C-alpha positions as CSV (number, residue, x, y, z in Angstrom):
1,X,132.3,107.1,145.8
2,X,134.9,109.1,143.6
3,X,137.5,111.1,144.7
4,X,137.3,114.6,143.8
5,X,140.4,117.4,143.3
6,X,142.8,114.5,144.7
7,X,143.7,112.7,141.7
8,X,146.9,113.9,140.0
9,X,146.8,114.6,135.8
10,X,148.8,111.6,134.6
11,X,148.8,110.1,130.9
12,X,147.8,106.4,130.5
13,X,148.0,106.1,126.6
14,X,150.2,107.2,125.3
15,X,150.9,107.4,121.2
16,X,153.8,109.1,119.0
17,X,151.6,111.9,116.1
18,X,155.1,111.1,113.7
19,X,156.7,113.3,114.8
20,X,158.2,112.0,118.3
21,X,155.8,113.8,120.2
22,X,154.3,112.2,122.9
23,X,150.2,112.8,122.4
24,X,147.8,112.0,125.7
25,X,144.7,110.1,124.7
26,X,142.8,108.7,128.2
27,X,144.3,110.9,131.6
28,X,144.9,107.8,134.3
29,X,143.3,110.6,136.9
30,X,139.3,110.0,135.3
31,X,137.4,108.3,137.7
32,X,136.5,104.8,135.7
33,X,134.5,101.7,136.5
34,X,134.7,99.8,132.9
35,X,137.7,98.5,132.5
36,X,139.3,98.1,129.1
37,X,138.0,95.2,128.8
38,X,134.0,96.5,129.9
39,X,134.5,94.9,132.8
40,X,133.3,96.4,136.1
41,X,135.3,97.0,138.8
42,X,133.2,95.0,141.7
43,X,134.3,97.5,144.6
44,X,133.3,100.8,142.4
45,X,130.3,99.5,140.6
46,X,127.1,101.0,141.4
47,X,123.6,99.3,142.3
48,X,121.5,100.3,139.5
49,X,117.5,98.7,138.8
50,X,117.2,96.4,135.8
51,X,115.0,98.4,134.3
52,X,117.0,101.5,134.5
53,X,120.3,99.8,132.9
54,X,117.6,99.0,130.2
55,X,116.3,102.2,129.9
56,X,119.8,104.2,130.3
57,X,121.1,101.7,126.9
58,X,118.0,102.0,125.1
59,X,118.4,106.0,125.4
60,X,121.8,105.8,124.7
61,X,121.7,103.8,121.6
62,X,117.9,106.2,120.6
63,X,120.1,109.1,121.2
64,X,122.7,107.6,118.4
65,X,120.1,107.0,115.8
66,X,118.3,110.1,116.1
67,X,121.8,112.1,115.3
68,X,122.1,109.8,112.9
69,X,118.8,111.0,111.0
70,X,119.1,114.4,111.7
71,X,122.7,115.0,110.1
72,X,120.4,112.6,107.4
73,X,118.5,115.1,106.9
74,X,120.6,117.9,106.6
75,X,122.4,116.0,103.9
76,X,119.6,115.6,101.8
77,X,118.4,119.1,101.9
78,X,115.6,118.2,103.9
79,X,117.0,120.5,106.8
80,X,119.7,123.2,107.0
81,X,121.3,122.2,110.1
82,X,122.1,119.8,112.3
83,X,124.4,119.6,115.5
84,X,125.0,116.0,116.2
85,X,126.5,114.4,120.2
86,X,128.2,111.4,118.2
87,X,130.4,109.6,121.5
88,X,128.5,111.1,123.7
89,X,125.8,109.0,124.7
90,X,127.4,108.0,128.0
91,X,127.7,111.9,129.4
92,X,123.9,112.6,128.5
93,X,121.8,109.8,129.8
94,X,124.4,109.0,132.5
95,X,123.6,112.1,133.7
96,X,119.5,112.4,133.1
97,X,119.4,109.3,134.9
98,X,120.3,110.9,138.4
99,X,117.7,113.4,138.4
100,X,113.7,113.9,139.4
101,X,111.1,115.5,137.5
102,X,111.1,118.7,139.6
103,X,114.8,119.3,139.0
104,X,115.9,121.9,136.2
105,X,117.8,121.0,133.1
106,X,120.0,123.8,131.4
107,X,121.1,122.3,128.3
108,X,124.0,123.5,125.7
109,X,123.1,122.3,121.9
110,X,124.7,118.8,122.4
111,X,122.1,117.3,124.4
112,X,119.4,115.5,122.9
113,X,120.3,112.6,124.9
114,X,119.5,114.3,127.8
115,X,116.2,115.7,126.1
116,X,115.0,112.4,124.9
117,X,115.8,110.4,128.7
118,X,113.2,113.8,130.3
119,X,110.6,112.8,128.0
120,X,110.4,114.9,124.8
121,X,108.2,114.4,122.0
122,X,110.7,113.2,119.1
123,X,108.2,114.5,116.7
124,X,108.0,117.9,118.7
125,X,111.7,117.9,118.3
126,X,112.2,117.4,114.2
127,X,109.7,119.9,113.8
128,X,112.0,122.2,115.5
129,X,114.7,121.2,113.2
130,X,112.4,122.5,110.1
131,X,110.6,125.1,112.7
132,X,107.4,124.3,111.7
133,X,103.8,125.1,113.5
134,X,104.5,121.9,115.3
135,X,107.6,123.5,117.0
136,X,107.5,124.6,120.1
137,X,109.4,128.0,119.7
138,X,107.3,128.3,116.3
139,X,110.7,129.1,114.3
140,X,111.7,131.5,116.0
141,X,114.4,129.8,117.3
142,X,118.0,127.7,115.3
143,X,117.4,124.4,114.8
144,X,119.1,121.9,117.7
145,X,117.6,124.6,120.0
146,X,114.5,122.7,122.1
147,X,112.7,123.9,124.7
148,X,110.2,121.7,126.9
149,X,109.0,124.1,129.7
150,X,106.5,121.4,131.0
151,X,109.5,118.8,131.7
152,X,111.3,121.9,133.0
153,X,113.9,121.7,130.3
154,X,115.3,125.3,129.5
155,X,115.4,126.3,126.1
156,X,119.0,126.3,124.3
157,X,121.3,129.4,124.1
158,X,123.7,129.8,120.9
159,X,126.0,131.8,122.6
160,X,128.2,129.4,124.7
161,X,127.8,129.1,128.0
162,X,124.7,131.2,128.8
163,X,122.6,128.3,130.6
164,X,125.6,128.1,133.0
165,X,124.6,131.4,135.5
166,X,120.9,130.6,134.4
167,X,121.1,127.4,135.5
168,X,122.3,128.9,138.7
169,X,119.7,131.5,139.3
170,X,117.6,128.7,139.1
171,X,119.2,126.6,142.2
172,X,119.6,129.8,144.0
173,X,115.6,129.9,144.2
174,X,115.6,127.2,145.2
175,X,118.1,127.4,147.7
176,X,115.8,130.3,148.9
177,X,112.7,128.5,148.7
178,X,113.9,125.6,150.8
179,X,112.9,122.8,148.1
180,X,114.8,120.2,146.9
181,X,115.2,121.0,143.4
182,X,118.7,121.3,141.8
183,X,119.6,122.7,138.5
184,X,122.2,120.8,136.3
185,X,123.8,122.5,133.1
186,X,126.2,120.9,130.5
187,X,128.2,123.2,128.2
188,X,131.3,122.4,126.5
189,X,135.0,122.6,126.7
190,X,135.2,126.0,125.1
191,X,132.5,127.0,127.1
192,X,134.9,127.1,130.1
193,X,136.7,130.6,128.4
194,X,133.7,132.2,128.4
195,X,132.8,134.8,131.3
196,X,129.2,133.2,132.2
197,X,130.8,129.9,133.3
198,X,133.2,132.0,135.1
199,X,130.2,134.1,136.8
200,X,128.1,131.5,137.4
201,X,130.7,129.1,139.4
202,X,131.5,132.0,140.7
203,X,128.0,132.4,142.5
204,X,127.1,129.4,142.9
205,X,130.9,128.2,145.2
206,X,130.2,131.2,147.3
207,X,126.1,131.2,147.3
208,X,126.2,127.7,148.1
209,X,123.5,126.6,145.4
210,X,122.8,123.0,144.1
211,X,124.0,123.7,141.0
212,X,125.4,120.2,139.1
213,X,128.2,121.6,135.9
214,X,128.8,118.8,133.4
215,X,131.4,119.8,131.2
216,X,131.8,117.9,128.3
217,X,135.4,117.8,127.5
218,X,135.2,116.3,123.8
219,X,138.5,117.9,123.3
220,X,137.4,120.8,120.7
221,X,135.6,123.2,120.5
222,X,135.1,123.5,116.9
223,X,138.5,123.4,115.5
224,X,140.2,124.8,118.7
225,X,142.1,121.9,120.7
226,X,141.7,122.1,124.6
227,X,145.7,122.8,124.6
228,X,144.4,126.1,123.2
229,X,141.0,126.8,125.6
230,X,143.2,126.8,128.6
231,X,147.1,126.2,130.2
232,X,144.8,123.5,133.1
233,X,145.6,120.0,132.6
234,X,142.3,119.1,134.1
235,X,139.2,121.2,133.5
236,X,138.0,119.5,136.8
237,X,140.9,121.7,138.9
238,X,139.0,125.3,138.3
239,X,136.3,124.3,140.2
240,X,139.1,124.4,143.3
241,X,139.2,128.0,143.3
242,X,135.2,128.4,143.2
243,X,135.3,126.2,146.6
244,X,133.7,123.5,145.2
245,X,134.6,119.9,144.6
246,X,135.3,118.9,140.8
247,X,135.9,115.3,139.5
248,X,137.1,114.3,136.3
249,X,135.3,110.9,134.8
250,X,135.5,108.5,132.0
251,X,132.9,110.1,129.4
252,X,132.4,107.1,127.7
253,X,132.2,105.3,131.0
254,X,128.1,105.6,131.8
255,X,128.5,103.8,134.9
256,X,131.5,106.5,136.1
257,X,129.5,109.3,134.4
258,X,126.3,107.8,136.4
259,X,127.9,106.8,139.4
260,X,129.7,110.7,139.6
261,X,126.3,111.9,138.8
262,X,124.8,110.6,141.4
263,X,127.2,111.6,144.3
264,X,126.7,115.4,143.3
265,X,123.0,115.4,142.8
266,X,123.1,114.1,146.6
267,X,125.4,116.6,147.3
268,X,122.9,119.2,145.7
269,X,120.5,118.0,147.6
270,X,121.8,117.8,151.3
271,X,122.7,121.3,151.2
272,X,126.3,120.7,150.5
273,X,126.6,122.9,147.4
274,X,127.5,122.7,144.2
275,X,129.9,120.0,141.8
276,X,131.5,119.8,138.7
277,X,132.2,117.5,136.7
278,X,134.7,116.8,133.8
279,X,133.4,114.2,132.0
280,X,136.2,113.6,128.9
281,X,135.8,112.0,125.8
282,X,136.1,113.1,122.3
283,X,133.3,114.4,119.9
284,X,132.8,111.7,117.3
285,X,130.9,113.8,114.9
286,X,131.1,117.4,113.3
287,X,131.2,120.4,115.5
288,X,127.8,120.8,113.3
289,X,126.3,120.0,109.8
290,X,128.9,122.6,108.8
291,X,132.1,121.6,110.1
292,X,134.8,118.8,108.1
293,X,136.2,118.0,111.5
294,X,138.9,115.7,109.1
295,X,140.5,119.0,108.6
296,X,141.7,119.6,112.1
297,X,141.2,116.4,114.6
298,X,144.4,113.8,115.1
299,X,143.2,111.2,113.7
300,X,144.9,108.5,115.9
301,X,143.4,110.1,119.0
302,X,139.9,109.5,116.4
303,X,141.2,106.0,116.3
304,X,141.6,105.3,119.8
305,X,138.6,106.8,120.8
306,X,136.6,105.3,118.4
307,X,137.4,101.8,120.2
308,X,135.6,103.0,123.4
309,X,132.3,103.2,122.2
310,X,130.2,104.3,124.8
311,X,127.4,102.3,123.4
312,X,129.4,99.6,122.7
313,X,130.8,99.6,126.5
314,X,127.5,99.7,127.6
315,X,126.6,96.6,125.8
316,X,129.5,94.4,126.8
317,X,128.3,95.1,130.4
318,X,124.5,94.6,130.0
319,X,125.7,91.1,128.3
320,X,127.7,90.2,131.0
321,X,125.0,90.4,133.5
322,X,122.9,88.5,131.1
323,X,120.4,91.7,130.4
324,X,121.2,92.0,126.7
325,X,121.3,89.7,123.4
326,X,122.3,90.3,119.8
327,X,118.5,89.6,119.4
328,X,117.1,92.2,121.8
329,X,120.3,94.7,120.4
330,X,118.5,94.1,116.4
331,X,114.6,94.3,117.6
332,X,115.8,97.5,119.7
333,X,117.7,99.0,116.8
334,X,114.8,98.5,114.2
335,X,111.8,99.6,117.0
336,X,113.7,102.7,117.3
337,X,114.2,103.3,113.2
338,X,110.3,102.9,112.8
339,X,109.8,105.3,115.5
340,X,112.0,107.7,113.8
341,X,110.6,107.5,110.6
342,X,107.1,108.0,111.8
343,X,108.0,110.9,113.6
344,X,110.0,112.6,110.3
345,X,106.5,111.9,108.3
346,X,104.8,113.8,110.6
347,X,106.7,116.4,111.7
348,X,107.5,117.1,107.8
349,X,104.2,118.0,107.0
350,X,103.3,120.1,109.7
351,X,102.3,123.8,108.0
352,X,104.9,126.8,108.4
353,X,104.2,128.9,110.9
354,X,101.0,131.5,111.0
355,X,102.6,134.8,110.1
356,X,100.5,136.0,113.4
357,X,103.0,133.9,115.6
358,X,105.3,136.6,115.0
359,X,103.6,138.0,118.5
360,X,102.3,135.4,120.4
361,X,104.1,133.9,123.3
362,X,105.8,137.3,123.5
363,X,103.8,138.6,126.7
364,X,101.1,136.8,128.8
365,X,99.2,139.4,126.9
366,X,100.1,141.4,124.0
367,X,100.6,144.9,124.3
368,X,99.4,147.9,122.6
369,X,102.3,148.0,120.4
370,X,102.6,144.6,119.7
371,X,98.6,144.5,118.8
372,X,99.2,147.5,116.4
373,X,101.8,145.7,114.5
374,X,100.4,142.7,114.4
375,X,97.0,144.5,112.8
376,X,99.2,146.6,110.8
377,X,101.3,143.3,109.2
378,X,97.6,141.9,108.8
379,X,96.6,144.7,106.7
380,X,99.6,144.5,104.3
381,X,98.7,141.1,104.2
382,X,95.2,142.2,102.7
383,X,96.7,144.2,100.3
384,X,99.8,142.1,99.1
385,X,97.4,138.9,98.9
386,X,99.0,135.2,101.4
387,X,102.6,136.0,102.8
388,X,104.6,132.6,100.8
389,X,107.6,130.9,102.2
390,X,110.3,131.6,99.7
391,X,113.0,130.7,102.4
392,X,115.0,127.2,101.6
393,X,116.5,125.0,104.5
394,X,119.3,127.1,105.3
395,X,123.0,125.7,105.6
396,X,125.0,127.4,108.5
């Protein structure tokens, strides 16, 4: 079982950045199951059914390929904006695999793998990138801001850490109703500097809500390195002040992430209150399609983490268990790429939202004010002729 709030902050891997200054690459305090050769510690290795292991691996690969397609679409000028999650697939999949369908999920904009594991329509996700009529939000959200109410996947917010207080509210409701539902929420290391993070964890700790806070420490809040975000050596230690357990895990070790999440999920469901999980990794791609990470990142750190690709590590583990091989790998990539190509073709053909969609889904029933506004707009459309979509894929 992963230990919490007890480890000392140490550095396992160090290198010189050329100026003689030592730079940490991998902390010794991180809970790990896979070693540097991707062999599992038999004393820590979780018992996971073969079907779940393979579903987790498939989801990690699917997430990576979905991200690649999203970035490709933006570079081709077919969509205006994309936020990739390269290198963070283990965190998304390892946590999502522990949840039940009745649990609430409050993600940030860098968790496509959580949506995919939960069963979200990949066509609908692509439609969101175009903001067309196939988009659940009918183009009224940013790209990569998915929403699937039927799957209890709460709408993604652009403001950083907004989802943290929303998750606490949902889990508090669960506690009041005496159900076994829990809420999990995700934010990046930059999110821990936001007031909503402090507010959410204060309430969760005081009220012992069934909430799991996943902090993806990918080292940079856009271009701001972690050491400029906080004086804390471990983001997991922030849990102490809020009266909850905190654990730091190797975010590129899906088995470690799964184990930490499983403990947190069990604690929440049994009335033990919230948990903060710091999943340490490195954002391998840009913050968004508008960003150039080569202008600010530590390239030696990048090279180190590139050698710890979570998909490669998990693949090696599965191969050691005789559950995977290169032939299956090739077939999986071919299958997913075909699925993505078909989904893109369907999504791109969708019409733009109708002008009256401006007034739908605002309230359960349209108010008199909305009805008047809709009538006025339709009258204007009749006078001016059909409205045309003169916008282009906006580059953010």
